[in-house]
TIBADREN-151932 format. One record per residue (C-alpha): residue in one letter; x, y, z. Coordinates in steps of 0.02 Angstrom, whole numbers, plus 50000, padded with zeros to 5 digits. Layout:
BEGIN
+------+-------+-------+-------+
: resn :    px :    py :    pz :
+------+-------+-------+-------+
:    A :     X :     Y :     Z :
...
+------+-------+-------+-------+
# end
This chain:
BEGIN
+------+-------+-------+-------+
: resn :    px :    py :    pz :
+------+-------+-------+-------+
:    M : 51389 : 52340 : 49679 :
:    K : 51359 : 52153 : 49683 :
:    S : 51196 : 52092 : 49755 :
:    Y : 51163 : 51931 : 49850 :
:    D : 51019 : 51855 : 49947 :
:    V : 51129 : 51826 : 50100 :
:    I : 51295 : 51895 : 50158 :
:    V : 51382 : 51799 : 50296 :
:    I : 51522 : 51892 : 50384 :
:    G : 51637 : 51759 : 50457 :
:    G : 51696 : 51597 : 50376 :
:    G : 51711 : 51486 : 50528 :
:    A : 51605 : 51336 : 50578 :
:    A : 51442 : 51432 : 50605 :
:    G : 51460 : 51541 : 50451 :
:    L : 51497 : 51394 : 50338 :
:    M : 51350 : 51293 : 50403 :
:    C : 51232 : 51441 : 50381 :
:    A : 51293 : 51471 : 50203 :
:    I : 51274 : 51288 : 50157 :
:    T : 51098 : 51279 : 50229 :
:    A : 51042 : 51439 : 50142 :
:    G : 51124 : 51384 : 49980 :
:    K : 51026 : 51221 : 49983 :
:    R : 50868 : 51327 : 49987 :
:    G : 50922 : 51410 : 49825 :
:    K : 50988 : 51570 : 49904 :
:    K : 51133 : 51664 : 49826 :
:    V : 51260 : 51672 : 49969 :
:    L : 51423 : 51768 : 49996 :
:    I : 51545 : 51732 : 50139 :
:    L : 51667 : 51871 : 50188 :
:    E : 51811 : 51807 : 50295 :
:    R : 51934 : 51922 : 50384 :
:    A : 52078 : 51795 : 50394 :
:    D : 52185 : 51740 : 50248 :
:    R : 52098 : 51571 : 50242 :
:    I : 51932 : 51493 : 50288 :
:    G : 51907 : 51390 : 50447 :
:    K : 52070 : 51421 : 50539 :
:    K : 51993 : 51373 : 50706 :
:    I : 51925 : 51212 : 50632 :
:    L : 52099 : 51165 : 50571 :
:    I : 52187 : 51185 : 50739 :
:    S : 52049 : 51113 : 50847 :
:    G : 52073 : 50950 : 50938 :
:    G : 52259 : 50952 : 50910 :
:    G : 52230 : 50955 : 50722 :
:    R : 52099 : 50818 : 50725 :
:    C : 51944 : 50925 : 50756 :
:    N : 51833 : 50876 : 50902 :
:    F : 51684 : 50910 : 50789 :
:    T : 51542 : 50863 : 50908 :
:    N : 51497 : 50762 : 51062 :
:    L : 51383 : 50612 : 51082 :
:    N : 51312 : 50686 : 51241 :
:    I : 51249 : 50856 : 51183 :
:    S : 51132 : 50931 : 51313 :
:    P : 51076 : 51110 : 51353 :
:    D : 51150 : 51082 : 51527 :
:    C : 51323 : 51089 : 51447 :
:    Y : 51302 : 51271 : 51392 :
:    L : 51322 : 51434 : 51488 :
:    S : 51206 : 51578 : 51447 :
:    S : 51109 : 51714 : 51535 :
:    N : 50958 : 51623 : 51463 :
:    P : 50993 : 51436 : 51482 :
:    H : 50839 : 51392 : 51379 :
:    F : 50890 : 51488 : 51222 :
:    C : 51001 : 51353 : 51148 :
:    K : 50871 : 51214 : 51161 :
:    S : 50777 : 51252 : 51000 :
:    A : 50927 : 51255 : 50884 :
:    L : 51011 : 51105 : 50966 :
:    S : 50853 : 51002 : 50947 :
:    R : 50828 : 51046 : 50763 :
:    Y : 51006 : 51009 : 50706 :
:    T : 51080 : 50879 : 50822 :
:    Q : 51248 : 50795 : 50840 :
:    W : 51174 : 50648 : 50744 :
:    D : 51136 : 50760 : 50596 :
:    F : 51317 : 50819 : 50588 :
:    I : 51380 : 50641 : 50612 :
:    D : 51273 : 50589 : 50463 :
:    L : 51359 : 50723 : 50359 :
:    V : 51531 : 50665 : 50416 :
:    E : 51488 : 50485 : 50373 :
:    K : 51420 : 50537 : 50203 :
:    Y : 51596 : 50598 : 50162 :
:    K : 51670 : 50436 : 50232 :
:    I : 51774 : 50531 : 50361 :
:    V : 51837 : 50405 : 50488 :
:    Y : 51818 : 50461 : 50668 :
:    H : 51829 : 50395 : 50845 :
:    E : 51763 : 50431 : 51019 :
:    K : 51902 : 50487 : 51135 :
:    I : 51826 : 50514 : 51309 :
:    H : 51661 : 50581 : 51375 :
:    G : 51578 : 50567 : 51204 :
:    Q : 51705 : 50677 : 51115 :
:    L : 51718 : 50636 : 50929 :
:    F : 51880 : 50666 : 50833 :
:    C : 51938 : 50633 : 50655 :
:    D : 52056 : 50486 : 50644 :
:    K : 52163 : 50579 : 50518 :
:    S : 52148 : 50768 : 50511 :
:    S : 52034 : 50916 : 50540 :
:    K : 52070 : 50960 : 50359 :
:    E : 51940 : 50828 : 50313 :
:    I : 51802 : 50923 : 50405 :
:    L : 51849 : 51087 : 50322 :
:    A : 51861 : 51005 : 50151 :
:    M : 51688 : 50930 : 50178 :
:    L : 51613 : 51099 : 50221 :
:    L : 51697 : 51185 : 50074 :
:    K : 51635 : 51050 : 49956 :
:    E : 51458 : 51076 : 50024 :
:    C : 51478 : 51263 : 49992 :
:    E : 51542 : 51232 : 49816 :
:    D : 51396 : 51116 : 49776 :
:    V : 51269 : 51252 : 49814 :
:    G : 51366 : 51396 : 49737 :
:    V : 51422 : 51490 : 49892 :
:    K : 51546 : 51627 : 49849 :
:    I : 51692 : 51648 : 49972 :
:    F : 51813 : 51794 : 49990 :
:    T : 51958 : 51792 : 50114 :
:    D : 52072 : 51931 : 50178 :
:    V : 51919 : 52043 : 50186 :
:    T : 51915 : 52202 : 50288 :
:    V : 51738 : 52264 : 50314 :
:    S : 51738 : 52452 : 50339 :
:    S : 51551 : 52482 : 50359 :
:    V : 51382 : 52398 : 50372 :
:    E : 51226 : 52498 : 50331 :
:    S : 51042 : 52457 : 50325 :
:    V : 50923 : 52548 : 50206 :
:    E : 50784 : 52426 : 50162 :
:    K : 50921 : 52297 : 50137 :
:    Y : 51101 : 52280 : 50199 :
:    F : 51252 : 52362 : 50119 :
:    V : 51427 : 52303 : 50162 :
:    T : 51579 : 52404 : 50111 :
:    S : 51747 : 52316 : 50107 :
:    N : 51918 : 52313 : 50025 :
:    Y : 51836 : 52197 : 49896 :
:    G : 51706 : 52328 : 49854 :
:    E : 51524 : 52351 : 49901 :
:    F : 51395 : 52213 : 49920 :
:    S : 51211 : 52210 : 49961 :
:    A : 51091 : 52078 : 50026 :
:    A : 50919 : 52060 : 50103 :
:    S : 50993 : 51960 : 50247 :
:    L : 51154 : 51990 : 50343 :
:    V : 51226 : 51854 : 50457 :
:    I : 51358 : 51895 : 50587 :
:    A : 51465 : 51741 : 50618 :
:    T : 51625 : 51828 : 50671 :
:    G : 51657 : 51732 : 50832 :
:    G : 51722 : 51816 : 50988 :
:    L : 51880 : 51891 : 51058 :
:    S : 51969 : 51726 : 51090 :
:    L : 52123 : 51675 : 50992 :
:    P : 52148 : 51841 : 50900 :
:    K : 52291 : 51765 : 50798 :
:    L : 52161 : 51655 : 50714 :
:    G : 52048 : 51801 : 50674 :
:    G : 51953 : 51828 : 50836 :
:    S : 51891 : 52006 : 50852 :
:    G : 51754 : 52114 : 50923 :
:    F : 51680 : 52155 : 50753 :
:    G : 51517 : 52064 : 50786 :
:    Y : 51491 : 52158 : 50948 :
:    E : 51517 : 52323 : 50858 :
:    V : 51383 : 52279 : 50732 :
:    A : 51265 : 52235 : 50874 :
:    K : 51299 : 52403 : 50958 :
:    Q : 51271 : 52493 : 50793 :
:    F : 51095 : 52424 : 50784 :
:    G : 51056 : 52451 : 50968 :
:    I : 51066 : 52267 : 51016 :
:    N : 51112 : 52233 : 51198 :
:    L : 51272 : 52141 : 51242 :
:    I : 51314 : 52032 : 51391 :
:    P : 51489 : 52076 : 51459 :
:    N : 51628 : 51970 : 51386 :
:    R : 51764 : 51870 : 51472 :
:    A : 51883 : 51731 : 51422 :
:    G : 51821 : 51552 : 51440 :
:    L : 51902 : 51381 : 51429 :
:    V : 52065 : 51465 : 51476 :
:    P : 52214 : 51422 : 51590 :
:    F : 52230 : 51499 : 51764 :
:    T : 52380 : 51602 : 51817 :
:    F : 52449 : 51620 : 51994 :
:    D : 52576 : 51722 : 52089 :
:    G : 52686 : 51690 : 52241 :
:    D : 52725 : 51514 : 52303 :
:    V : 52595 : 51431 : 52194 :
:    K : 52667 : 51507 : 52035 :
:    E : 52839 : 51446 : 52087 :
:    I : 52772 : 51271 : 52115 :
:    C : 52687 : 51272 : 51946 :
:    Q : 52849 : 51326 : 51862 :
:    H : 52943 : 51183 : 51948 :
:    L : 52810 : 51059 : 51891 :
:    S : 52783 : 51128 : 51716 :
:    G : 52732 : 50988 : 51599 :
:    I : 52667 : 50870 : 51734 :
:    S : 52487 : 50810 : 51715 :
:    V : 52379 : 50727 : 51848 :
:    K : 52197 : 50673 : 51859 :
:    T : 52110 : 50794 : 51977 :
:    D : 51935 : 50841 : 52031 :
:    V : 51920 : 51031 : 52025 :
:    K : 51779 : 51141 : 52086 :
:    L : 51740 : 51316 : 52142 :
:    F : 51774 : 51332 : 52328 :
:    N : 51642 : 51400 : 52445 :
:    S : 51524 : 51439 : 52301 :
:    A : 51339 : 51419 : 52273 :
:    T : 51385 : 51358 : 52098 :
:    K : 51390 : 51171 : 52123 :
:    I : 51502 : 51128 : 51977 :
:    N : 51651 : 51012 : 51970 :
:    F : 51754 : 50924 : 51836 :
:    T : 51860 : 50768 : 51857 :
:    E : 51991 : 50763 : 51720 :
:    N : 52177 : 50799 : 51702 :
:    I : 52257 : 50961 : 51755 :
:    L : 52422 : 51019 : 51682 :
:    F : 52553 : 51123 : 51773 :
:    T : 52625 : 51262 : 51664 :
:    H : 52754 : 51401 : 51685 :
:    K : 52612 : 51522 : 51718 :
:    G : 52494 : 51415 : 51821 :
:    L : 52369 : 51277 : 51785 :
:    S : 52291 : 51214 : 51624 :
:    G : 52221 : 51048 : 51563 :
:    P : 52041 : 50995 : 51529 :
:    A : 51978 : 51007 : 51709 :
:    I : 52049 : 51182 : 51732 :
:    L : 51985 : 51244 : 51564 :
:    Q : 51811 : 51181 : 51605 :
:    L : 51808 : 51264 : 51776 :
:    S : 51875 : 51430 : 51709 :
:    S : 51710 : 51465 : 51620 :
:    Y : 51623 : 51467 : 51790 :
:    W : 51758 : 51559 : 51889 :
:    N : 51742 : 51741 : 51935 :
:    S : 51893 : 51852 : 51971 :
:    G : 51946 : 51843 : 52153 :
:    G : 51869 : 51672 : 52183 :
:    F : 51954 : 51518 : 52255 :
:    I : 51961 : 51345 : 52177 :
:    S : 51979 : 51175 : 52261 :
:    L : 52087 : 51033 : 52192 :
:    N : 52061 : 50853 : 52246 :
:    L : 52224 : 50772 : 52191 :
:    L : 52162 : 50596 : 52233 :
:    P : 51982 : 50602 : 52170 :
:    D : 51960 : 50414 : 52171 :
:    A : 52022 : 50385 : 52347 :
:    D : 52009 : 50439 : 52529 :
:    S : 52181 : 50507 : 52569 :
:    L : 52165 : 50478 : 52756 :
:    M : 52124 : 50294 : 52733 :
:    I : 52275 : 50278 : 52618 :
:    F : 52388 : 50363 : 52746 :
:    K : 52329 : 50254 : 52890 :
:    S : 52354 : 50098 : 52785 :
:    L : 52530 : 50154 : 52737 :
:    K : 52569 : 50191 : 52919 :
:    T : 52521 : 50014 : 52966 :
:    E : 52610 : 49927 : 52822 :
:    F : 52764 : 50038 : 52809 :
:    P : 52790 : 50116 : 52980 :
:    N : 52973 : 50159 : 52948 :
:    S : 52946 : 50239 : 52777 :
:    L : 52934 : 50425 : 52740 :
:    L : 52764 : 50487 : 52685 :
:    R : 52831 : 50563 : 52524 :
:    N : 52908 : 50399 : 52468 :
:    K : 52744 : 50304 : 52483 :
:    L : 52633 : 50445 : 52420 :
:    S : 52738 : 50446 : 52262 :
:    N : 52652 : 50282 : 52217 :
:    F : 52490 : 50380 : 52197 :
:    L : 52550 : 50549 : 52131 :
:    P : 52698 : 50606 : 52024 :
:    K : 52856 : 50608 : 52129 :
:    R : 52897 : 50790 : 52088 :
:    L : 52722 : 50845 : 52136 :
:    V : 52734 : 50754 : 52303 :
:    Q : 52901 : 50840 : 52338 :
:    E : 52828 : 51011 : 52302 :
:    L : 52675 : 50975 : 52409 :
:    E : 52786 : 50918 : 52552 :
:    N : 52890 : 51077 : 52541 :
:    L : 52731 : 51181 : 52545 :
:    L : 52617 : 51085 : 52663 :
:    W : 52713 : 50969 : 52781 :
:    Q : 52897 : 51012 : 52772 :
:    E : 52920 : 50995 : 52961 :
:    L : 52874 : 50809 : 52943 :
:    S : 52984 : 50774 : 52793 :
:    Q : 53112 : 50667 : 52887 :
:    I : 52993 : 50586 : 53011 :
:    P : 52941 : 50405 : 52979 :
:    L : 52756 : 50369 : 52963 :
:    R : 52746 : 50280 : 53132 :
:    K : 52794 : 50441 : 53220 :
:    I : 52668 : 50551 : 53130 :
:    A : 52510 : 50573 : 53233 :
:    D : 52345 : 50524 : 53154 :
:    E : 52284 : 50702 : 53176 :
:    Q : 52431 : 50766 : 53075 :
:    L : 52397 : 50638 : 52939 :
:    K : 52216 : 50694 : 52940 :
:    Q : 52267 : 50874 : 52907 :
:    I : 52383 : 50823 : 52764 :
:    A : 52248 : 50711 : 52690 :
:    K : 52126 : 50855 : 52696 :
:    L : 52247 : 50961 : 52596 :
:    I : 52272 : 50823 : 52467 :
:    N : 52085 : 50802 : 52444 :
:    A : 52047 : 50989 : 52450 :
:    W : 52196 : 51098 : 52404 :
:    I : 52126 : 51275 : 52404 :
:    L : 52205 : 51396 : 52280 :
:    K : 52168 : 51573 : 52225 :
:    P : 52209 : 51612 : 52043 :
:    N : 52265 : 51791 : 52012 :
:    G : 52183 : 51784 : 51841 :
:    T : 52183 : 51689 : 51677 :
:    E : 52292 : 51693 : 51522 :
:    G : 52154 : 51793 : 51438 :
:    Y : 52093 : 51795 : 51259 :
:    Q : 52263 : 51752 : 51186 :
:    T : 52243 : 51570 : 51236 :
:    A : 52057 : 51559 : 51279 :
:    E : 51962 : 51436 : 51172 :
:    V : 51799 : 51533 : 51185 :
:    T : 51726 : 51702 : 51232 :
:    L : 51590 : 51706 : 51364 :
:    G : 51451 : 51834 : 51348 :
:    G : 51410 : 51922 : 51186 :
:    V : 51247 : 51962 : 51098 :
:    D : 51105 : 51953 : 51223 :
:    T : 50994 : 51804 : 51181 :
:    N : 50841 : 51905 : 51234 :
:    E : 50873 : 52011 : 51079 :
:    L : 50862 : 51860 : 50962 :
:    S : 50734 : 51733 : 50906 :
:    S : 50788 : 51561 : 50968 :
:    K : 50705 : 51485 : 50814 :
:    T : 50788 : 51592 : 50680 :
:    M : 50933 : 51684 : 50765 :
:    E : 50862 : 51846 : 50691 :
:    A : 50874 : 52007 : 50790 :
:    R : 50701 : 52052 : 50855 :
:    K : 50722 : 52238 : 50828 :
:    Q : 50819 : 52229 : 50664 :
:    P : 50736 : 52120 : 50530 :
:    G : 50857 : 52031 : 50414 :
:    L : 51003 : 52038 : 50538 :
:    Y : 51058 : 51870 : 50612 :
:    F : 51190 : 51819 : 50741 :
:    I : 51258 : 51642 : 50755 :
:    G : 51395 : 51544 : 50842 :
:    E : 51515 : 51612 : 50971 :
:    V : 51463 : 51794 : 50951 :
:    I : 51302 : 51751 : 51045 :
:    D : 51295 : 51733 : 51234 :
:    V : 51297 : 51542 : 51223 :
:    T : 51457 : 51450 : 51272 :
:    G : 51480 : 51262 : 51280 :
:    H : 51589 : 51150 : 51384 :
:    L : 51754 : 51084 : 51317 :
:    G : 51735 : 50931 : 51207 :
:    G : 51644 : 50971 : 51045 :
:    F : 51499 : 51068 : 51122 :
:    N : 51547 : 51235 : 51045 :
:    F : 51564 : 51160 : 50872 :
:    Q : 51391 : 51085 : 50891 :
:    W : 51322 : 51255 : 50939 :
:    A : 51403 : 51325 : 50782 :
:    W : 51324 : 51190 : 50672 :
:    S : 51154 : 51205 : 50756 :
:    S : 51142 : 51395 : 50762 :
:    G : 51210 : 51410 : 50585 :
:    Y : 51081 : 51286 : 50523 :
:    A : 50941 : 51375 : 50616 :
:    A : 50982 : 51542 : 50535 :
:    G : 51012 : 51461 : 50366 :
:    Q : 50834 : 51399 : 50364 :
:    Y : 50764 : 51576 : 50373 :
:    V : 50885 : 51700 : 50294 :
+------+-------+-------+-------+
# end
């Protein structure tokens, strides 16, 4: 049996950062990764360019049953700390929108940086590892297809259920249950919506079309909205605005889409009626929205007026159409689930952990970091920053 100071189960962003931080403190660290290579999620993130953090990190951009839990770790290892590391390795990056930072070249640079940091402090890494048991008798014993290992500290950095093809699993939750640690129910987050009936048919017709939209939960006490692009797909709706809203949506709820978020549709319609009295509404509205989208909206919402010139459409009718453009109410029948979800909501109850160290209160030496915890960030580098910050926090104490 090989003995270490720290065993980290999970070789993603959080696990690597924890191992590096502990290694710099002189700890002998082992990473056990289930997938056939380290950092798969890092490599595919941001379209292969890794949206590694955000300039505007704030606790308000995280969902958790305890919204205060993330504050300590985020304040002790900030976005600026990770940016300093990126700049140390001369990785060229740029801000895309809303403070999102991406590599100019490839996410491979971020992974190479982390692996070099691991190498410099002697972190041992095994991939293709199947852990069959975890036991605790004074210290932790991990049995795997690579043999048995022991350590004084065990860190669970296994992520959640999202993207199972990249290694997502419920292993971390099983470990929590084994040691009597409470879990907050899981669900898919940052995930596309699916629809049925007429709306699904419309989405199929418009698949591939993107449009800037303000989306929000309809008739909800949760005052949350996002103004970014939505994308029509064969199954429903995706795109940044939809992914953001999905983390706040509960099954059975309605959503509202404002397809002209920067304008008052009624004012536009009245102006068009005055300037182009003999034109059809769809022809002029196509100057503001994709032509195919306008056609589908007409078929769904005002088909009886399709051949009537603007001058013959009553202002009250235009008002009703404008209302639908600025607040199109839809009811998703679900989401695409964990197969395409970028994150997993819920997880290890933060009340069970120290916000300073990420150590389980009732199980000394056992730590949880990253996505496995009930802390989920917005789209745009927030979840990577939580991985860096929580990994660093645990790495300081393991």
